[in-house]
Every structure is written in C-alpha cells, then in structure tokens.
N, C-alpha and C positions, 0 to 999 in steps of 0.2 A: 794585574801587574805584579810581578814577583817582587819580593822585598827581603831585606836582611836588617835586623835591628839588634844593636848591642847597647845595653844600658848598665852603667856602673859595674863593669867587669874588672876584677882584679886578676892579674896573671900570677899563678902560683907555681913554684918549682920546689917540690918537697915541702918543707915547712916555711919557705920564704916567699914573700910577695915580691915579684920582680918588676911589676909595672901596674899602673892603674890609679884611679878608676878610669876605664875606657868607655866612651859612649859615642856611637856613630850610627847612622842609618843610610841604607842604600836601597834604591828602587831599581826597577828594570832599566837597563841601559847604564847603570852606575858601576864605576870601577874604583876600588880602594887599593892604594899602594901603601904597604907597610914597610917602613924603613927604620934603620937603627943599627948601632954597632953590634958586633958579635956578642951573643949572650944577653941581648936586651929583651928577648922574648918574641921575636918575629914568628918563629916556627911554633912556639907555644900557643900564640894567638890563633894560628891556623888550626892547631889541634883542638882548641876549644870550638872554633867555628865548624869543624868537621865532626864534632861529637866524640872525638877520641878521648877528650877530657870533658867530663860532664859540667854543665852550668845551667842555672835557671835565668841567666841574664842575657841569653841570646834567643831571638825568635827569627824563624825563617819559614818560608812557605813552599820550599822545594828541596828535593834531595840534592846532595852535593857530590862532586868528584874532587878528590884531594890528590894532587900530584906532588909527592915529596921531592926533596932535592936529590935523593938517591934515585937511581933509574927504576927500581921496583919492577924488574923483568925476570923471567925465567932464563937464567944464563945458559943452561944446557939445551934449551929449545932454539929452533931457528926463529928468525924475525917473523916469518910467516905464521909459525905456530903461536907466537905471542899475539899477533894480530887476530888469529882465530879465537883466542881466548878472550881478548877485549871485546870482539864482535859479539860473541855469544853472551857475554856478561852484560853488555851495555845497550845493544842495538836490537830493535824489533826485527823479526825475521824478514819482513817484507821490504826492509830498507837495506839489507846487508850487501847485496851485490853492488848497488850504486855507491854506497858509502865506502866499500872496500876499494873500488876504483879511485874514488876521490882521495881517499887516505894515502894510497900508494903514490898517486901523482903529486899531491900537495907536499908531501915530505920526501919526495924523490927516493923512494925505497925500492925501486924496481931491481936494482943490481945487488941488493943484499937480502932479498926475501928468503933465499935458500941457505943462508949462512947462519951458523950458530951464534947466538948473541955474544958469547964469551970471546969470540974472535973479532968483534967489531970495536971501533974506536968509541971514545966517550961521546963524541958528537953524533955518531950514528945511533948509539944507544938512546941518546936524548931524543932524537927524532922519532924513534919507535915509541918511546914513552909518551911523548906529546901527541902522538897520533890518536890516542884514545879520546882526546878531546872532541874529535869529530863525531864520535859515537855518543857524546854526552852533551849535546847542545841544549837539551831541556833541563840541565842541572846547573846548580851554582858551582862556578869554577874556583877552586882554591889552589893556588900555584906557589910552590916554594922554590924560589930561584930557578924558574923554568928556562932561563937563558944559558945556564951553565953548560959549557962544552960546545955551544953552537957557534958556527962561523957566521960571518956577516950576512950571507944570503939566507941562512936558516933563521937568524934573528928577525929579518924582515918578514919571513913567512909567519913567525910567531906573532909579531906585532899585528900583521894583517888579520890573523886568525882572531886575536883578541878584539880588534876593532869590529870585525864582522859579528862576533858574539854580542858585543855591546849594542851595535846597530839593530840587531834582532830582538833586543829587549832583555838580554841575559845580564847576569851580574858576575863580575870577575874580581877576585881578591888576589893580589900578588904580594908576596913577601920578597923583597930584594933591596940591596943597597946599590945596585947598578943604575947609573943615570939614564940608561936606555929608555926606561919607561916614562920618567919625568919629561924627557925630551920628545918622545914619540906619541904620548897620549894626552898632550896639553889641550887638544881640541875636543876631547871627550869629557863626560861628566865625571871628573876625577877628584876623589877625596884622598888626602894623604894623612896617614897616622904615623907619627914619628915617635918611636920608642927610645927614650934616652936611657942611659945607665942610671939605675936607681929609680925611685918613685918621684913622679912629677905630674902635677895636675895640668889641665888645660892643654893637652898635647895634640888635640885634634886640629888640623890645619886644612883649610880649603885652598887648593891650588888655584892661583889667579889665572 
C-alpha cells in the first residue's frame, strides 16, 4: 500500500520559517486538504512534497505528479499537441489509445483539440492541464488549487476524479481554501492541515 509521511517539517521561505513543525501520515486511499490564508505556505508545502524543495523529513514510496495553480501548458501548441506531450511523458505505450479517448471524453475536449492553447479560456486551459491526471493514476497527486477557472460541471468532474483515485488506493494532496473539497470529500479518508499565519504547533486536524 502506498504511503506518504511527513515528520517535523518546517516550511522555509528564504531565511524565514513560515510554518511548522508539520507532521502527518497518509496511506493509500487517503486525501490531505491543505488550507490557510494567502502566504501561509500551502504551495511551499506542495513544493516540499514534490521534491522541488529538498527535505529529509518526508518519506513516500511512489513518484508524484504536481499540478501547479498556473496552467503549465505550451501556449503556442494546440490542445491536442499538449495532450500528445503528456501522453508520451506519463503513459505506457500500450495504454495510450484507450487513455486518450477517456481523457478527451472526461474533460469534454473534443471541440478544442485543434485550437492553440493561447486562444482558449482559463477554464478550458484548466481542463487540459487536469487531463494529465488520467495518465498518472499510479502516482501521488499534488494539486495546487486545481478548481481555479472551472465551471460547476467541471468541478464535479474533478471531484469525481479525485474520489475515483482515492477508491483505487491512490493518495491525493490538495492545497486550496475553496470550501468545495471540505464539502465534497467528507465521506473519504480526509486529513486537514490548516496553515495559520505565523508559527503555530498542533495544526493537524482530522475532519470529523
């Protein structure tokens, strides 16, 4: 079973400690919701979990996929060309045809495949960005405000995708102050890490 363990981690920004010590553990099927005001360290914590920032206080047994709050797409490429890139980067060759069809259908991308990304709305770009998750089901998901720009229908697709990943034994970590997740994931094995402004101990809370 997959796992993620954080023990006595301090979040640092430059020469300053902005939060900590943080300790929490997740096993397969577990979801962590990181909340807190702007500047509290939500994205910084994801950077530690993604190994963008080094730390000896984190242990995990699988590779991760990190989706930043920015779209992280090639703007001059078409949506289809971006999907081709994700596919080659993340997916075994024998699964690509099936996953491509599932991806396009799940995120309703049929009508925008041939369009350059720079011509698309923020919501359309977000759907393309999120589509890479379907090629990364065997990885730890680290999501930074993944709901940004999504309409209600697409938010439902996102929540269903997260629930499906958890049901399959995956681990999902979400950084967001949107109440969407607290309301929608209450029936899952959800752990909440609330990052206040300044240093505060005992910030790990278990959602009832």
